[in-house]
C-alpha positions, -999 to +999 in steps of 0.1 A: +147-187+125+127-180+157+119-218+155+155-228+155+162-201+183+135-217+204+149-252+199+184-243+206+172-229+240+163-267+251+189-288+266+181-318+247+183-299+212+220-289+221+229-323+234+216-341+201+235-311+182+266-322+201+264-360+199+256-355+161+288-335+156+307-361+179+295-389+158+305-371+126+339-365+140+344-402+151+333-418+124+341-398+094+365-371+100+390-388+125+394-423+101+397-400+071+424-374+085+446-394+110+472-420+102+469-456+116+491-446+145+471-416+155+439-432+151+451-460+173+463-433+199+426-420+195+412-453+201+433-456+235+419-421+244+384-433+238+389-462+264+399-435+289+368-415+281+346-447+287+357-447+325+351-409+325+314-412+313+307-435+345+326-412+367+305-383+355+273-402+363+286-412+400+306-379+407+286-353+388+252-367+394+255-386+424+282-365+442+304-396+449+341-390+446+353-422+431+388-421+430+391-459+426+381-464+393+417-482+383+402-515+402+373-520+378+393-505+349+419-533+355+394-559+364+381-558+328+416-552+312+431-586+329+402-604+322+405-596+283+443-599+284+440-635+302+416-646+275+439-633+245+471-649+262+450-684+263+440-678+230+476-674+218+487-705+235+460-725+219+437-754+231+452-766+263+482-744+262+499-723+289+508-686+287+547-680+279+552-658+311+538-690+333+570-710+317+594-685+326+581-674+362+559-701+374+557-740+371+543-740+338+508-750+351+475-731+346+457-719+374+423-733+381+407-698+377+424-690+344+405-721+326+370-704+322+387-677+303+392-698+272+359-692+262+351-659+245+318-658+258+326-665+293+352-638+288+328-612+279+302-621+306+328-618+334+340-584+322+307-571+327+295-593+356+326-595+379+332-555+381+295-552+388+294-579+415+325-564+435+311-529+430+278-540+442+291-555+472+316-528+481+292-500+473+262-515+493+285-520+523+301-484+523+271-465+514+248-484+541+273-469+566+266-434+552+304-433+541+309-402+518+330-370+509+365-374+518+362-405+535+347-424+505+376-408+483+402-422+506+388-455+510+384-460+471+420-448+467+431-475+493+413-502+473+431-493+441+463-492+459+460-528+474+446-541+441+478-528+423+501-542+450+483-576+447+488-577+409+527-570+416+529-597+439+513-623+417+539-625+392+535-662+384+499-657+377+495-619+365+532-613+353+539-589+383+551-555+374+556-566+338+518-572+333+505-591+301+515-582+267+526-596+233+489-605+222+487-615+187+449-619+179+416-607+192+385-630+188+401-646+158+414-613+141+449-607+137+461-575+157+491-569+134+466-561+106+460-526+104+426-531+091+418-547+123+433-521+144+410-499+125+379-521+134+389-518+170+387-481+167+352-482+153+344-506+182+356-482+208+339-452+190+305-472+190+307-484+226+315-447+238+287-432+218+263-460+234+275-453+269+268-415+264+234-422+254+225-446+281+239-419+306+215-394+289+187-414+291+197-422+329+197-386+335+163-379+323+146-407+339+133-413+375+166-428+385+184-397+375+160-372+397+166-396+427+203-398+424+206-360+423+180-357+451+201-383+471+232-359+464+218-328+473+192-340+505+203-376+515+183-375+545+154-360+532+154-385+503+155-413+531+123-399+551+105-399+518+109-440+518+137-443+493+168-463+500+199-436+495+224-466+495+207-485+469+204-456+445+241-447+451+253-485+446+233-486+412+252-456+401+285-470+413+278-501+395+271-486+363+305-466+366+322-496+373+310-514+346+317-487+321+356-486+336+359-524+332+346-522+293+370-494+288+399-516+303+389-547+283+389-526+249+421-508+263+441-541+261+440-551+223+442-515+212+473-508+233+488-542+234+497-543+271+484-539+305+503-536+338+500-524+372+510-492+363+481-487+342+454-493+370+473-480+401+465-446+420+480-422+395+459-434+365+429-432+389+436-397+398+443-391+362+405-403+353+393-381+376+412-351+365+399-351+328+361-353+342+369-326+366+386-301+339+357-311+312+329-305+337+315-332+358+278-320+360+274-321+321+269-351+298+296-343+274+321-327+295+335-357+309+341-372+274+358-342+260+378-331+291+393-369+293+401-369+256+417-335+261+437-346+291+449-376+273+458-358+241+476-330+258+495-356+280+505-376+249+515-344+231+534-329+258+553-361+269+566-361+233+579-326+235+586-323+272+592-356+287+603-345+319+579-317+324+546-325+311+533-340+342+536-305+360+517-287+333+490-313+337+488-306+375+489-270+369+459-271+344+440-291+372+446-269+397+436-238+379+405-253+367+395-266+399+404-235+415+386-208+393+362-231+375+348-256+398+324-269+370+351-271+348+353-257+311+317-263+308+314-235+332+333-213+312+312-220+281+280-212+300+294-179+312+303-169+278+268-178+265+253-157+293+272-126+283+249-111+257+219-117+281+236-098+309+246-069+284+207-068+272+198-067+311+224-041+322+203-006+319+216+026+300+232+048+325+215+078+308+183+063+306+184+052+344+197+088+356+168+103+338+143+080+348+153+084+382+151+122+382+117+120+363+103+094+389+116+115+418+098+146+404+062+129+396+060+106+424+044+119+454+064+119+485+050+114+520+047+152+526+027+155+494+003+128+507-003+144+541-010+175+524-039+162+500-050+142+531 
């Protein structure tokens, strides 16, 4: 029993237990207890949670208020959607919406996405390249705080406007939809939908493990040091811009992978899924769950997504107000998220043990006051 208590006192053991419980829930309980529709809905929440894992690393560890993750989520999603449309059109074919809105000719930059391997590489490489260039240019000029948040919001707004304006090549406000297959598998088959759920769950667990290792590594220590004392870290010979850029790139790649899996699971991607409002929703889940913890962003994101889905079914016109109220209350009274509330509850027994007994304290005070020699007594003995 004492051995278990000593293990439970360590952070890594509690994280392992939490991951083990999460794996059992995701891979055993959820597939066994949920219908195909609810399981597909959970898979959608897991894709959003992938974005939250990256935000937890960049914001919780690095202090970067990334409010424009919709850009990278959209890049991954649209790259996957373009490949699926080309695969449905067949060799040399053209997506159906281009025949309706455009000239019927395939743009040159669509052509490489006929290859599944090239598509997978671009889903990782293109967001990483964009985040690397933008991040280094921004962080090299020491842009941070509210200025970085506003700039990232401007980028995601510009990206959504660009997608809307390119109706002939991106589908405009309608986006891309009507996918029939996913790398050779029929998306109308419930078994393949379950396969997509297991892929999303496995990828999410892998991302959590990667972030866990990064937090424990030398890079994680540097990231926290840059967050707390950027100037001092620079004086020690490190490049804060490079450290923050690496975290920003990792968060971007996680968001892109989440967007790429979101497309075959949901069946549609549009500018409404990657704009300013979704980017704020990504951040809200992390803030509610606890941005400084490992599992808090994941649990908070899934909880916010599930609450939004459930409340929208019951209260279609008012659920957004409830979501906003929860966000305000948590940020106002629990800056560390719901994980802070758990920590406070866990520390209550220790505080009670440390609190002195009033009777004992008063008796001790009287006794010590009688027995202890005062200044006058010392002078008399002297």
